C-alpha positions as CSV (number, residue, x, y, z in Angstrom):
1,M,103.2,93.7,63.4
2,P,104.7,90.5,62.8
3,V,102.7,87.3,63.1
4,C,104.5,85.5,66.1
5,Q,104.4,89.0,68.1
6,F,100.6,88.9,67.4
7,I,100.2,85.3,68.4
8,N,102.3,85.8,71.5
9,R,99.9,88.7,72.6
10,F,97.0,86.7,71.7
11,I,98.0,83.7,73.8
12,Y,99.2,86.1,76.7
13,Y,95.4,87.8,76.9
14,D,93.9,84.3,76.3
15,K,95.8,82.9,79.2
16,Y,94.9,86.0,81.3
17,M,91.2,85.7,80.3
18,D,91.5,82.2,81.8
19,E,92.6,83.4,85.1
20,N,90.2,86.1,85.2
21,N,87.2,83.6,84.4
22,K,88.2,81.9,87.6
23,I,87.5,85.2,89.6
24,Q,83.9,85.1,91.1
25,Y,84.2,88.9,91.9
26,L,86.6,91.9,92.4
27,S,86.3,93.9,95.5
28,W,88.4,96.8,97.0
29,Q,87.5,99.9,99.4
30,V,87.1,103.3,98.1
31,P,86.9,106.8,99.9
32,E,83.2,108.1,99.4
33,Y,84.9,111.3,97.5
34,E,88.3,112.4,96.9
35,Q,89.5,115.1,99.3
36,P,92.3,117.4,97.7
37,E,95.2,118.5,99.9
38,R,94.6,122.3,100.4
39,N,97.1,124.9,101.9
40,R,96.7,128.1,103.1
41,K,97.5,129.7,99.8
42,W,94.4,128.0,98.2
43,Y,92.1,129.2,101.1
44,L,93.2,132.8,100.7
45,L,92.6,132.7,96.7
46,A,89.4,130.9,97.2
47,T,88.1,133.6,99.9
48,V,89.4,136.5,97.6
49,F,87.6,135.0,94.7
50,L,84.5,134.4,96.8
51,L,84.6,138.1,98.0
52,V,84.9,139.4,94.4
53,C,82.0,137.2,93.2
54,L,80.0,138.5,96.0
55,F,80.8,141.9,95.5
56,F,79.8,141.7,91.9
57,C,76.3,140.0,92.8
58,F,75.3,143.7,94.6
59,F,77.6,146.1,92.8
60,E,78.6,147.0,89.1
61,I,81.3,149.3,88.0
62,D,80.0,151.7,85.6
63,S,82.2,154.7,84.4
64,W,84.8,153.9,87.2
65,K,82.2,154.3,89.7
66,V,80.9,151.7,92.0
67,V,77.1,151.3,91.6
68,F,74.8,149.5,94.1
69,L,72.3,147.2,92.1
70,G,69.6,147.2,94.8
71,V,66.5,145.3,93.5
72,N,68.5,143.8,90.5
73,S,71.2,142.3,92.9
74,N,71.7,138.6,92.3
75,F,70.6,137.2,95.7
76,I,70.3,133.8,94.3
77,F,73.8,133.6,93.0
78,A,75.3,135.2,96.2
79,L,73.2,132.3,98.4
80,I,74.6,129.6,96.0
81,L,78.2,131.1,96.5
82,I,77.9,131.1,100.3
83,L,76.0,127.5,100.8
84,S,79.0,126.4,98.4
85,A,81.6,127.6,100.7
86,I,79.7,126.5,103.8
87,I,79.6,122.8,102.4
88,M,83.4,122.9,101.2
89,I,84.3,124.0,104.7
90,I,82.0,121.4,106.5
91,N,83.5,118.5,104.2
92,D,87.2,119.7,104.9
93,G,86.5,118.9,108.6
94,H,85.5,115.4,107.9
95,E,87.6,112.6,106.4
96,P,85.5,110.8,103.7
97,I,84.0,107.3,104.7
98,M,85.4,104.3,102.9
99,V,82.8,102.1,101.2
100,D,83.1,98.8,99.5
101,F,83.3,98.6,95.6
102,R,82.4,95.2,94.3
103,I,82.2,93.9,91.1
104,G,80.4,90.9,90.6
105,P,78.6,88.5,87.9
106,D,75.1,90.2,88.6
107,G,76.2,94.0,88.8
108,I,78.5,96.4,90.6
109,N,78.0,97.7,94.5
110,I,79.3,100.8,95.7
111,G,78.6,100.8,99.5
112,K,74.8,100.1,99.6
113,K,73.8,101.0,96.2
114,F,73.6,98.5,93.3
115,Y,74.0,98.8,89.9
116,D,72.7,96.3,87.3
117,Y,75.0,96.0,84.1
118,D,71.7,96.8,82.2
119,V,71.9,100.6,83.6
120,I,75.7,101.0,82.5
121,K,76.4,102.0,79.0
122,H,80.1,101.1,79.1
123,F,83.3,101.4,80.7
124,S,86.6,102.6,80.3
125,I,90.1,102.0,82.2
126,I,92.7,105.0,82.1
127,Y,96.1,103.5,83.4
128,K,98.9,106.2,83.2
129,P,101.6,105.2,85.9
130,N,103.8,108.0,85.2
131,L,100.9,110.5,85.8
132,N,99.6,108.5,88.7
133,I,96.4,107.8,87.0
134,K,94.7,104.5,87.5
135,H,91.0,105.0,87.3
136,L,87.8,102.9,86.3
137,Y,85.2,105.1,84.4
138,L,81.4,103.8,84.2
139,E,79.0,105.5,82.0
140,F,75.3,105.1,82.6
141,N,72.7,104.8,80.0
142,N,70.6,107.5,81.6
143,S,73.5,110.2,82.1
144,F,70.9,112.7,83.8
145,T,69.9,110.6,86.7
146,H,73.3,108.9,87.1
147,P,76.4,110.9,86.0
148,R,79.9,109.2,85.1
149,L,81.1,107.3,87.8
150,S,85.0,107.7,88.6
151,V,86.5,104.9,90.8
152,N,90.4,104.8,91.6
153,L,91.6,101.2,91.3
154,Y,94.3,101.6,93.8
155,D,96.0,98.3,94.0
156,Q,93.7,96.6,91.8
157,D,95.2,95.2,88.6
158,P,93.8,97.2,85.5
159,I,94.1,94.3,82.9
160,T,92.3,92.0,85.6
161,V,89.4,94.5,86.2
162,R,89.1,95.0,82.4
163,N,89.0,91.4,81.3
164,Y,86.3,90.9,84.3
165,L,84.0,93.9,83.2
166,L,84.3,92.7,79.5
167,R,82.3,89.7,80.1
168,Y,79.3,92.0,81.0
169,L,80.2,95.5,79.6
170,D,81.2,97.0,76.0
171,E,84.7,99.3,76.6
172,D,84.9,102.5,75.4
173,L,88.1,102.7,73.6
174,E,88.0,106.4,72.8
175,R,88.6,107.4,76.1
176,L,92.5,108.1,76.2
177,G,92.6,110.2,79.3
178,P,90.4,111.6,82.2
179,P,87.7,113.7,81.5
180,I,88.3,117.5,81.4
181,S,85.8,118.0,84.4
182,E,87.7,115.7,86.4
183,Q,91.0,117.4,85.4
184,L,89.9,120.9,86.5
185,T,88.2,119.6,89.4
186,R,92.1,118.1,90.2
187,L,93.7,121.5,89.3
188,L,91.5,123.6,91.2
189,K,91.3,121.2,94.1
190,L,87.6,121.2,94.5
């Protein structure tokens, strides 16, 4: 990279940081959870999948014969499948609640929850306009009690958010795209 191009880039970021240092906090609203668009075909495939899984909870195929498992049936898995289906149907009937997301000098507020910067390990921002991806990811120190948090940036400028968070947190530069779990969730519309 030529020296003049590097200096211009440095001056640009330095100017941007000065603008960001004047910002007291960043705030916007996000839905409580992402609700995918599901059509009739999705519901039909999900019902078939559910019925096949329920079938194999109680039966097995041995030498092309259907055998009832009886006491060895997988009742807990059947219960988990049925409860999951009920929860998905109930959630589909309700619109997600919009909550305030606020990044301030003392931590991050999401609705009524507050996260101090001490409990957050690092952050990353994925911005891919051609794929319609503009997300902030927060990784917590204890991933068992606090799983990774994904927040849509909507109309927020990703550079402003990044520069603001750099004051308080480390950035994960290794993350180049959304996590596989999030990609699968979007693909399967869960």
